[in-house]
C-alpha positions in Angstrom: -35.0 -21.6 -32.4 -37.6 -20.9 -30.1 -36.1 -22.5 -27.2 -33.3 -20.3 -28.3 -35.2 -16.9 -28.4 -37.1 -17.6 -24.8 -34.1 -18.9 -23.3 -32.1 -15.5 -24.0 -35.3 -13.8 -22.9 -35.1 -15.1 -19.6 -31.6 -14.7 -18.9 -32.3 -11.3 -19.8 -34.6 -10.8 -17.9 -33.2 -12.2 -14.9 -30.3 -10.2 -15.4 -31.8 -6.5 -15.6 -34.4 -7.6 -12.4 -31.0 -8.4 -10.8 -29.2 -5.3 -11.7 -32.0 -3.3 -10.3 -32.4 -5.0 -7.3 -29.0 -4.4 -6.4 -29.0 -0.7 -7.4 -32.0 0.3 -5.3 -31.2 -2.0 -2.4 -27.6 -0.2 -2.1 -29.3 3.4 -1.7 -31.5 2.8 1.7 -28.4 1.3 3.6 -26.5 4.8 2.0 -29.0 6.7 4.0 -29.0 4.7 6.9 -25.2 4.9 7.8 -25.2 8.6 8.7 -28.2 9.1 11.5 -27.1 5.7 12.8 -23.6 6.9 13.9 -24.3 7.6 17.4 -22.1 10.4 19.1 -22.7 12.1 22.3 -24.0 15.3 23.2 -27.1 17.3 22.2 -25.5 18.7 19.1 -24.8 15.6 17.6 -28.4 15.1 17.9 -29.3 18.2 16.7 -27.1 17.6 13.6 -28.7 14.2 13.0 -32.4 15.3 13.2 -33.0 15.0 9.5 -35.9 13.8 7.4 -36.2 11.2 5.1 -36.4 13.7 2.0 -33.2 15.6 3.5 -34.5 18.8 5.3 -34.6 19.3 9.2 -37.3 18.1 11.0 -39.4 20.3 12.9 -42.2 20.5 15.7 -43.4 17.1 17.3 -41.3 14.8 15.0 -38.2 16.8 16.1 -39.0 17.0 19.5 -39.4 13.0 19.4 -36.5 12.7 17.4 -34.3 14.6 20.0 -35.6 12.6 22.9 -34.8 9.0 21.6 -31.8 10.5 20.4 -30.8 12.0 24.2 -32.2 8.6 25.7 -30.1 6.4 23.5 -26.8 8.7 24.3 -27.7 8.4 28.0 -28.0 4.6 28.0 -24.9 3.6 26.2 -22.9 6.0 28.4 -24.9 3.8 31.2 -23.4 0.9 29.6 -19.8 2.2 29.4 -20.0 3.2 33.2 -21.4 -0.3 34.0 -18.0 -1.9 32.8 -16.1 0.5 34.7 -17.5 0.0 37.9 -15.1 -1.9 39.5 -13.7 -1.7 43.0 -9.7 -1.5 43.6 -9.5 -5.3 44.6 -11.2 -6.1 41.4 -14.6 -7.1 42.1 -18.3 -5.4 41.3 -18.8 -2.0 43.0 -22.0 -2.7 44.8 -24.7 -0.5 47.1 -24.0 3.2 47.4 -20.2 3.0 46.3 -21.8 2.2 42.9 -24.7 4.4 42.8 -21.9 7.3 43.6 -19.7 5.5 40.9 -22.3 5.4 38.3 -23.9 9.3 38.8 -20.5 10.5 38.6 -19.6 8.7 35.6 -22.7 9.4 33.6 -22.6 13.2 34.1 -18.8 13.1 32.9 -19.9 11.1 29.5 -22.5 13.7 29.2 -20.2 16.8 29.0 
């Protein structure tokens, strides 16, 4: 009888702990999806500048976030342009041709 009660208590404890762990783990994942989605342009960075409490960032926190967000946008545009930097003959561009292409491509991506 005593073994049955202890076993039932252990199972109940295990099930409630597992359910609690799943519900609390799902909440941070939902919070991470909105800011993690990256679109181009400063307006998207502006809209993503929201703190953990849901309020817009201000001051130094906003400045830091905006710098990081804009740098991420530039680096993603740069890597996209890097893969497109191919000449008419199918070989990768090099030197001045590559520099000119990259400058124009990154500028166009920022628009």
